[in-house]
C-alpha positions in Angstrom: 48.8 18.7 20.8 46.5 20.6 18.5 43.3 22.2 19.8 40.0 20.6 19.2 37.7 21.7 16.4 36.1 25.1 16.8 32.3 24.8 17.1 30.1 26.5 14.5 26.4 27.1 14.3 24.2 24.4 13.0 23.0 25.1 9.5 20.6 23.8 7.0 21.2 20.2 8.2 17.7 20.3 9.7 16.2 20.5 6.2 17.6 17.0 5.5 15.8 15.6 8.5 13.0 13.1 7.9 11.0 11.2 10.4 11.4 7.5 10.3 8.4 5.2 10.0 8.1 2.9 13.1 8.9 -0.6 12.0 6.7 -2.6 14.4 7.4 -5.9 12.8 11.1 -5.6 12.6 12.9 -7.7 15.3 15.2 -5.3 17.1 18.0 -7.8 17.6 20.8 -5.5 18.5 23.8 -6.0 20.7 24.2 -3.3 23.3 27.8 -2.9 24.3 28.9 -6.1 22.7 30.5 -7.2 19.4 27.8 -9.7 18.7 25.2 -8.8 16.1 22.0 -10.6 15.0 24.0 -13.6 13.9 24.8 -14.9 10.5 23.5 -18.4 10.7 25.2 -21.8 10.9 25.0 -22.5 7.2 24.1 -26.1 8.0 22.1 -28.3 5.6 18.3 -28.4 6.1 16.4 -31.7 6.5 15.6 -31.7 2.8 19.3 -31.7 2.0 19.4 -28.1 0.7 21.4 -25.3 2.3 19.0 -22.9 4.2 18.2 -19.4 3.3 16.9 -18.5 6.8 18.9 -17.3 9.8 21.6 -15.9 7.7 22.5 -12.2 7.1 22.8 -11.9 3.3 24.6 -8.8 1.9 22.9 -7.7 -1.4 25.6 -7.5 -4.1 23.6 -6.7 -7.3 20.2 -6.7 -9.0 19.7 -7.7 -12.6 16.5 -6.5 -14.3 16.3 -7.3 -18.0 19.8 -6.7 -19.5 20.8 -4.2 -16.8 22.8 -5.0 -13.7 22.9 -2.5 -10.8 25.5 -2.8 -8.0 23.9 -2.6 -4.6 24.6 0.4 -2.3 26.7 -0.3 0.8 24.4 -1.5 3.6 21.8 -3.2 1.5 21.0 -6.6 3.0 18.3 -9.2 3.6 17.7 -11.6 6.5 14.9 -14.1 6.8 14.1 -15.5 10.2 12.9 -18.9 11.1 9.8 -17.3 12.4 8.7 -16.3 8.9 9.7 -12.6 9.1 12.2 -10.8 6.9 14.0 -7.6 7.5 16.7 -5.7 5.7 17.8 -2.6 3.9 16.8 -1.7 0.3 19.8 0.5 -0.2 18.6 3.6 1.7 15.6 2.6 3.8 15.2 -0.3 6.2 12.2 -2.6 5.7 10.3 -5.5 7.2 7.9 -8.1 5.8 6.5 -11.6 6.2 8.4 -14.3 4.3 6.9 -17.7 3.4 9.7 -20.2 2.6 8.6 -23.5 1.0 11.4 -25.6 -0.5 13.3 -23.3 -2.9 10.5 -20.7 -3.1 10.4 -17.5 -1.1 7.3 -15.3 -1.1 7.5 -11.9 0.6 4.4 -10.2 2.0 3.6 -6.5 2.0 6.6 -4.5 3.4 6.8 -1.7 5.8 9.8 0.6 5.4 11.3 3.8 6.8 10.9 7.0 4.8 14.3 8.6 4.5 15.6 10.3 1.4 19.1 9.4 0.0 21.0 10.2 -3.2 19.6 9.4 -6.6 21.6 6.2 -7.2 20.6 4.4 -3.9 17.0 5.5 -4.3 16.9 4.1 -7.9 18.3 0.8 -6.7 15.9 0.8 -3.8 12.9 1.2 -6.1 14.0 -1.7 -8.3 14.9 -4.0 -5.4 11.7 -3.4 -3.5 9.7 -4.0 -6.7 11.5 -7.3 -7.3 10.9 -8.6 -3.7 7.2 -7.6 -3.9 6.6 -9.0 -7.4 5.7 -12.6 -6.4 7.5 -15.8 -5.4 11.2 -16.0 -6.0 13.3 -19.1 -6.6 16.2 -19.4 -4.1 19.5 -21.1 -5.1 22.3 -21.4 -2.6 25.8 -22.1 -3.7 28.3 -22.1 -0.8 28.1 -18.6 0.7 26.1 -17.1 -2.1 22.4 -16.8 -2.7 20.5 -16.0 -5.9 16.9 -15.0 -5.9 15.2 -15.3 -9.3 11.8 -13.9 -10.2 9.5 -15.5 -12.7 10.4 -12.8 -15.3 14.1 -13.7 -14.9 15.1 -10.7 -12.7 17.9 -11.8 -10.3 19.1 -10.6 -6.9 22.6 -11.8 -6.0 23.6 -11.9 -2.3 26.5 -13.1 -0.2 26.6 -14.5 3.3 28.2 -11.9 5.6 29.8 -12.2 9.0 29.2 -9.8 12.0 31.4 -6.8 12.4 33.3 -6.1 15.6 33.4 -2.8 17.4 37.2 -2.7 17.3 39.2 -2.8 14.1 36.3 -2.0 11.8 36.1 1.1 9.6 32.7 2.5 10.4 31.3 4.9 7.7 28.9 7.5 9.1 25.6 7.3 7.1 23.1 9.5 9.1 22.6 11.7 12.1 20.1 10.6 14.7 17.9 12.7 17.0 15.6 10.5 19.0 13.3 8.8 16.5 14.4 11.1 13.7 17.2 10.5 11.2 18.8 12.7 8.6 21.0 11.6 5.9 24.3 13.4 5.5 24.6 16.1 2.8 25.8 14.8 -0.6 29.1 16.5 -0.2 29.8 14.6 3.1 28.6 11.2 2.0 31.4 8.6 2.4 33.8 11.2 3.9 33.0 10.8 7.7 34.2 7.6 9.3 35.9 6.3 12.4 37.7 3.2 13.6 38.5 2.0 17.2 41.6 0.2 18.5 40.5 -1.1 21.9 43.9 -2.6 22.7 45.7 0.7 22.1 42.8 2.7 23.6 42.5 5.0 20.6 40.0 6.2 17.9 40.8 7.8 14.6 39.0 8.8 11.4 37.5 11.7 9.6 34.8 14.1 10.6 34.0 14.9 7.0 36.8 17.4 6.3 39.6 16.9 8.9 41.2 13.8 10.2 41.3 13.2 13.9 42.8 10.9 16.6 41.8 10.7 20.2 42.0 8.5 23.3 39.1 6.1 23.5 37.6 4.2 26.5 35.1 1.4 26.0 33.4 0.3 29.2 29.9 -1.2 30.0 28.4 -0.5 26.6 29.7 3.1 26.5 32.3 4.8 24.4 34.1 7.9 25.6 36.6 9.9 23.5 39.2 12.2 24.9 40.1 15.6 23.4 40.9 15.0 19.8 43.9 16.1 17.8 42.9 17.2 14.3 44.1 18.5 11.1 43.2 22.2 10.3 41.9 22.2 6.8 39.0 24.3 5.6 36.4 22.8 3.4 33.1 23.9 1.9 30.2 25.0 4.2 28.3 21.7 4.1 31.3 19.7 5.1 32.3 22.1 7.9 28.7 22.0 9.2 28.7 18.2 9.2 32.1 18.2 10.9 30.9 20.7 13.6 27.8 18.5 14.3 29.9 15.3 14.6 32.5 16.9 16.8 29.7 18.0 19.2 28.3 14.5 19.3 31.6 12.8 19.9 32.4 15.3 22.7 30.4 13.3 25.3 30.0 9.7 26.5 28.1 7.6 23.9 26.1 4.4 24.2 26.8 2.1 21.3 24.6 -0.6 19.8 25.8 -3.0 17.1 23.4 -4.8 14.8 25.4 -7.2 12.6 27.3 -4.6 10.5 25.7 -1.4 11.6 26.3 0.7 14.7 24.4 3.4 16.4 26.1 5.8 18.9 23.8 8.0 21.0 24.4 10.4 23.8 22.2 11.1 26.9 20.1 13.6 24.9 19.4 10.9 22.2 21.5 12.7 19.6 24.0 10.5 17.7 25.1 8.9 14.5 24.5 5.7 12.6 27.3 4.0 10.7 27.9 1.0 8.5 30.9 -1.4 8.5 33.0 -1.1 5.4 33.9 -4.2 3.4 
């Protein structure tokens, strides 16, 4: 068995840290220690004979503005509740807003969102997507498991109904570090390179800490995840990757509480430090 990763000092990760705006109107429908998320709706036909747009977790696939179509970043989604509230993710930041649904028309109110910086591409998509949702009533067309929202100027958002992710067997890509009410995005060099997956039946976890691959025993009990001493590869990468890896190894080296919200998961330790991750398609 190879030794665990050697700890190194935290570095400039702190300069990526941005305080999240409190989303008072977001319904915190998370599953603590379960594999059930906020639900993805029944998909039944509404009384007017039209498929509903509410009560369903819609993954954002793309946005077309004029003659340009942008592919949505992983994690962008929209959900409209029966209570007239919408919540989702623009591509980087989470948001919440009122949503008036009348027939095939959806009108979103002023949105509140978190204030975290991401890479250029997700931020560009976020700006265009948020502008489209705030630009007036949209026409909703549902075709099977697909939804298209069309603005009066012809801009279109395409979305797909998405099922909940389970704790075990899902490849979870780490997207940010959490410290209490503060979140910091991963450095650009580490984006998409840190991930983990759990096999509850085998009692194991495996993945990447950013540079090196790891495997470890994993115990899931009463809403908590505990990893044993990991076996890792011994590669050396650039400083930002090694700093991220060192931070993740310290977080995973203690019992963690997990919470699943549809296709996102948050792992936190007793000192409120942890990670957020998204289920990969």
